[in-house]
Structure formats: structure tokens, C-alpha cells
C-alpha positions as CSV (number, residue, x, y, z in Angstrom):
1,X,49.4,2.4,-9.2
2,X,48.1,0.6,-12.4
3,X,48.7,-2.8,-11.5
4,X,47.6,-2.3,-8.1
5,X,44.2,-0.4,-9.0
6,X,43.8,-3.5,-11.6
7,X,44.1,-5.9,-8.2
8,X,41.5,-3.9,-6.7
9,X,39.2,-4.0,-9.8
10,X,39.1,-7.7,-9.8
11,X,38.1,-7.7,-6.2
12,X,35.5,-4.9,-5.9
13,X,34.4,-4.4,-9.8
14,X,35.5,-2.2,-12.5
15,X,33.1,0.3,-12.0
16,X,33.8,1.1,-8.2
17,X,37.6,1.9,-9.3
18,X,36.8,4.1,-12.3
19,X,34.4,5.8,-10.1
20,X,36.7,6.4,-7.2
21,X,40.0,7.6,-9.4
22,X,37.8,9.6,-11.7
23,X,36.9,11.4,-8.6
24,X,40.6,11.5,-7.8
25,X,41.2,13.2,-11.0
26,X,38.3,15.6,-10.4
27,X,39.8,16.5,-7.1
28,X,43.6,16.9,-8.1
29,X,42.4,19.2,-11.1
30,X,40.5,21.3,-8.6
31,X,43.4,21.4,-6.2
32,X,45.6,22.6,-8.9
33,X,43.1,25.6,-9.5
34,X,43.7,26.3,-5.9
35,X,47.5,26.1,-6.1
36,X,47.6,28.4,-9.0
37,X,45.6,31.1,-7.1
38,X,47.5,30.8,-3.8
39,X,50.8,30.5,-5.6
40,X,51.3,27.1,-3.3
41,X,53.9,25.0,-5.1
42,X,53.5,22.1,-2.3
43,X,49.7,21.6,-3.2
44,X,50.6,21.5,-6.8
45,X,52.6,18.7,-6.4
46,X,50.2,17.0,-3.9
47,X,47.6,17.6,-6.7
48,X,49.9,15.8,-9.1
49,X,50.9,13.0,-7.3
50,X,47.0,12.2,-6.7
51,X,46.6,12.7,-10.4
52,X,49.2,10.3,-11.3
53,X,47.9,7.7,-8.7
54,X,44.4,7.7,-9.9
55,X,45.2,8.1,-13.7
56,X,46.4,4.5,-13.7
57,X,42.8,3.7,-14.2
58,X,43.7,2.8,-17.8
59,X,44.3,-0.8,-17.1
60,X,40.9,-1.1,-15.3
61,X,39.1,0.6,-18.5
62,X,41.0,-1.7,-20.7
63,X,39.9,-4.8,-18.3
64,X,36.1,-3.4,-18.3
65,X,36.3,-3.6,-22.3
66,X,37.8,-7.1,-22.3
67,X,35.2,-8.3,-20.0
68,X,32.4,-7.3,-22.3
69,X,34.2,-8.1,-25.5
70,X,33.8,-11.3,-27.5
71,X,37.0,-13.2,-27.7
72,X,37.4,-12.7,-31.6
73,X,36.8,-8.6,-31.5
74,X,38.7,-8.2,-27.9
75,X,41.8,-7.0,-29.4
76,X,39.9,-4.4,-31.8
77,X,38.0,-3.1,-28.9
78,X,40.9,-2.7,-26.8
79,X,42.7,-0.6,-29.2
80,X,40.0,1.8,-29.2
81,X,40.7,2.8,-25.8
82,X,44.1,4.1,-26.9
83,X,42.1,5.6,-30.0
84,X,40.3,7.2,-27.4
85,X,43.5,8.3,-25.6
86,X,45.2,9.5,-28.9
87,X,41.9,11.6,-29.7
88,X,42.3,13.2,-26.2
89,X,46.4,13.9,-26.9
90,X,45.3,15.8,-30.1
91,X,42.2,17.9,-28.9
92,X,43.8,18.5,-25.5
93,X,46.7,21.0,-26.4
94,X,44.3,22.7,-28.7
95,X,41.6,23.5,-26.2
96,X,44.1,24.4,-23.6
97,X,45.8,26.5,-26.2
98,X,42.2,28.4,-26.6
99,X,41.4,28.8,-23.1
100,X,44.5,30.1,-22.0
101,X,43.2,33.7,-23.3
102,X,39.8,33.1,-20.9
103,X,40.5,35.2,-17.9
104,X,39.5,33.9,-14.8
105,X,41.8,36.0,-12.4
106,X,44.6,33.9,-13.6
107,X,45.4,32.9,-17.3
108,X,46.4,29.4,-16.2
109,X,43.3,28.5,-14.5
110,X,40.7,28.0,-17.3
111,X,42.5,24.9,-18.6
112,X,42.3,23.2,-15.3
113,X,38.7,24.2,-14.6
114,X,37.6,23.0,-18.0
115,X,39.6,19.8,-17.5
116,X,38.0,19.5,-13.8
117,X,34.5,20.0,-15.5
118,X,35.2,17.3,-17.9
119,X,36.3,14.9,-15.3
120,X,33.0,15.6,-13.5
121,X,31.0,14.9,-16.8
122,X,33.0,11.6,-17.0
123,X,32.4,10.7,-13.2
124,X,28.5,11.2,-13.5
125,X,28.4,9.4,-17.0
126,X,30.3,6.3,-15.2
127,X,27.9,6.5,-12.1
128,X,24.5,6.3,-14.4
129,X,25.5,4.7,-17.6
130,X,28.2,2.5,-17.3
131,X,27.1,-0.9,-15.9
132,X,29.7,-3.1,-13.9
133,X,31.2,-5.4,-16.7
134,X,32.7,-7.7,-14.3
135,X,30.4,-10.7,-13.6
136,X,31.9,-12.2,-10.3
137,X,34.2,-9.8,-8.5
138,X,36.4,-11.9,-6.2
139,X,35.8,-10.4,-2.6
140,X,38.1,-13.0,-1.4
141,X,41.0,-11.9,-3.4
142,X,44.2,-10.5,-1.2
143,X,45.6,-7.6,-2.5
144,X,49.3,-7.3,-2.0
145,X,50.4,-3.9,-3.0
146,X,54.1,-4.7,-2.4
147,X,54.0,-8.0,-5.0
148,X,52.9,-5.4,-7.8
149,X,56.8,-3.8,-7.1
150,X,58.1,-7.6,-6.9
151,X,56.6,-8.6,-9.9
152,X,57.8,-5.6,-11.7
153,X,61.4,-6.1,-10.5
154,X,61.0,-9.8,-11.7
155,X,60.8,-8.9,-15.3
156,X,64.0,-7.2,-15.3
157,X,65.5,-10.4,-14.1
158,X,63.5,-12.5,-16.8
159,X,66.1,-13.5,-19.5
160,X,63.6,-13.4,-22.4
161,X,62.7,-9.8,-21.6
162,X,65.1,-8.0,-19.2
163,X,67.1,-6.6,-22.2
164,X,63.7,-5.2,-24.0
165,X,62.3,-4.1,-20.7
166,X,65.5,-2.3,-19.8
167,X,65.9,-0.6,-23.0
168,X,62.3,0.6,-22.8
169,X,62.8,2.2,-19.2
170,X,65.7,4.1,-20.5
171,X,64.0,4.9,-23.5
172,X,60.8,6.6,-21.8
173,X,62.9,8.0,-18.7
174,X,64.5,9.9,-21.9
175,X,61.6,10.8,-23.7
176,X,59.6,11.7,-20.9
177,X,62.3,13.9,-19.6
178,X,62.1,15.8,-23.2
179,X,58.4,15.9,-23.5
180,X,58.0,17.2,-20.2
181,X,60.4,19.8,-20.4
182,X,59.4,20.8,-23.8
183,X,56.8,23.8,-23.3
184,X,59.5,25.4,-20.8
185,X,62.2,25.2,-23.2
186,X,60.1,26.5,-25.9
187,X,59.0,29.1,-24.3
188,X,62.6,30.1,-22.4
189,X,64.8,29.6,-25.5
190,X,62.5,30.7,-28.1
191,X,60.3,32.8,-26.6
192,X,57.2,31.3,-28.1
193,X,53.6,32.1,-26.6
194,X,51.3,29.5,-24.8
195,X,48.8,29.1,-27.7
196,X,52.1,28.5,-30.3
197,X,53.5,26.0,-28.0
198,X,49.8,24.0,-27.7
199,X,49.5,24.0,-31.5
200,X,53.3,22.3,-31.5
201,X,51.8,19.5,-28.9
202,X,48.8,19.4,-31.2
203,X,51.0,18.5,-34.4
204,X,53.0,16.0,-31.8
205,X,49.8,14.2,-31.3
206,X,49.0,14.0,-34.8
207,X,52.4,12.9,-35.9
208,X,52.1,9.8,-32.9
209,X,48.6,9.0,-34.3
210,X,49.8,8.8,-37.9
211,X,52.9,6.9,-37.1
212,X,51.2,4.3,-35.1
213,X,48.3,4.0,-37.7
214,X,50.6,4.0,-41.0
215,X,54.1,4.5,-40.5
216,X,54.8,1.6,-38.4
217,X,52.5,-0.7,-40.2
218,X,54.4,0.1,-43.6
219,X,57.8,-0.6,-41.9
220,X,57.0,-3.8,-40.4
221,X,56.4,-5.4,-43.7
222,X,59.8,-4.3,-44.4
223,X,62.2,-5.2,-41.9
224,X,62.1,-7.1,-38.4
225,X,60.7,-5.0,-35.1
226,X,64.4,-5.2,-33.9
227,X,66.0,-3.6,-37.3
228,X,63.2,-0.8,-37.0
229,X,64.6,0.1,-33.4
230,X,68.0,0.1,-34.2
231,X,67.6,2.7,-37.0
232,X,65.0,4.9,-35.1
233,X,66.8,5.3,-31.6
234,X,69.8,7.4,-33.5
235,X,67.3,9.3,-35.5
236,X,65.5,10.3,-32.1
237,X,68.7,11.4,-30.5
238,X,69.4,13.7,-34.0
239,X,65.9,15.1,-33.4
240,X,66.6,16.2,-29.8
241,X,70.0,17.5,-30.2
242,X,68.2,19.7,-33.3
243,X,65.5,20.7,-30.7
244,X,68.3,21.6,-28.3
245,X,70.8,23.7,-30.5
246,X,68.6,24.8,-33.4
247,X,68.9,28.7,-33.3
248,X,69.6,31.1,-36.1
249,X,72.1,33.6,-34.8
250,X,70.5,37.3,-34.7
251,X,67.1,35.9,-36.4
252,X,65.9,33.3,-33.6
253,X,64.2,30.1,-34.6
254,X,62.2,29.5,-37.6
255,X,59.0,28.3,-36.5
256,X,58.3,26.1,-39.8
257,X,61.6,24.5,-39.4
258,X,60.8,23.9,-35.8
259,X,57.5,22.4,-36.4
260,X,59.0,20.0,-38.7
261,X,61.8,18.8,-36.4
262,X,59.2,18.3,-34.0
263,X,56.8,16.4,-36.0
264,X,59.8,13.9,-37.3
265,X,60.6,13.3,-33.6
266,X,56.8,12.3,-32.9
267,X,56.8,10.2,-35.5
268,X,59.8,8.2,-34.5
């Protein structure tokens, strides 16, 4: 949805699209709370689909920042969007772990209810504080939903970018499989409780921020990006294998070693 939302924001303005998408996030959170209470799995999937579709508004937020930035400061200001996302990734798991102990009729409800509240505050802030950043929305623009799919497919046929995008796509598929299944795997295999898993995700987010801000800046001075990728991908594979098979017979997992593996994985 990200390219389509970007087109719509060019036509109707950033503010309207941000309002609609954040409202979608709010509704998706509330639907998930209902799904938890009613044990309705199809409704949970619908809530996640809605959340994913409206979550593509990062592109709109970046466009809004670009609209109001001076040319010399544009790159720096856009980076703040990703800093904000990183801060959310750091604070989110900790808040979720703390709220897990709050009893609202079901131990999984409080984090989603809090997320809905944050979305509501965000929506009100956009409505009353944010001023439209696009000076001249193009109402004559024809939005073509299928064109975004066609444009993405063209990238894979471009001789300059196809290998890079193919490798990146395969890597992100693998990375998301691991990251999405990680909480379930930790609970089922290592019998860790929710606060401990939340703590591990907190350390994971911290490690990602460190790697982006420090590690890769240092490595770029030592070797080309292509060489960095060649050395990092096998290391990531080793970390995943360690996460899968690391277990001390008769004792169980050593949480300290497990934490170190997670942090190294995230830094890569």
C-alpha cells in the first residue's frame, strides 16, 4: 500500500491521508482487542490486514517532512523519521512487557488497548496541530493502483538493480520469518515468559540502532558495501542456526548466552 498511499497523498494532500491511515490503525487495534476477547481468529487476521495496509503511511510521513525541509537539511530531517521509528521499536517491547501484567479481563488486551490510545492521541495531534505540507495538491492526478505493482516488477528487470533487489527481497523474507516467529519460538522452546521475550526485543532494537548509527558507519570506512554484505550474510545464518539449536541438555537455555546471540544477530 505504501506506493499507492504516496500517490493519494500527492492528489489529496499529506494531512488527509495521514488522518485516514492513522484512523485505520486505531480501528485495527480496537478490532484486535475484540478478537482477543471473542477468540475470533478471522477477525484478528482482518485487523492485521487493515493495520498493514494503513501502516504504509511511513512514505507519506517522509514526503511531508521533505515538503517542509530546506534542500540542504532534507536528508537530515528525513532521517529523523527513522530515528522516531527506532525509538518506537526500543520502547514498544518494554511497554508491552510491563502492560502484560495488567489485567483487563485478558492478559493480552492491555498492550493493544494502549496502542489504540496512542493511535488516538496521534490522530488528534495530526487533526489539530499538523498543517498541510503539500502546497499544491494535484487533484487532476489519476491514481493507478495496478501501476504500483507494475513499477515494482520493473525493478526486478532493471539490469542495474535486479540483483540487488532480488537479494534484498530474499533476505527480508528470511529476516521477517525469523523475527515474526521469534516470540513464539522463545516461549515454546525455552519456556520464557512474555516480559523476558519483551526484554529480548528491547535489546534487539537497541542493537539495531547501535549497528545503524555506529557499526556500519565504521565498516564503510574500512571496506566497500559489497564486501560488508558478503561477510555479514553468513554470520546472520550462523546466528539463526544458534537460535534454533542452542540448548544445554538437562539444563535448558542460558539466558545470558541467548541474549548475546540475539544482540549479535540484530547488529548484523
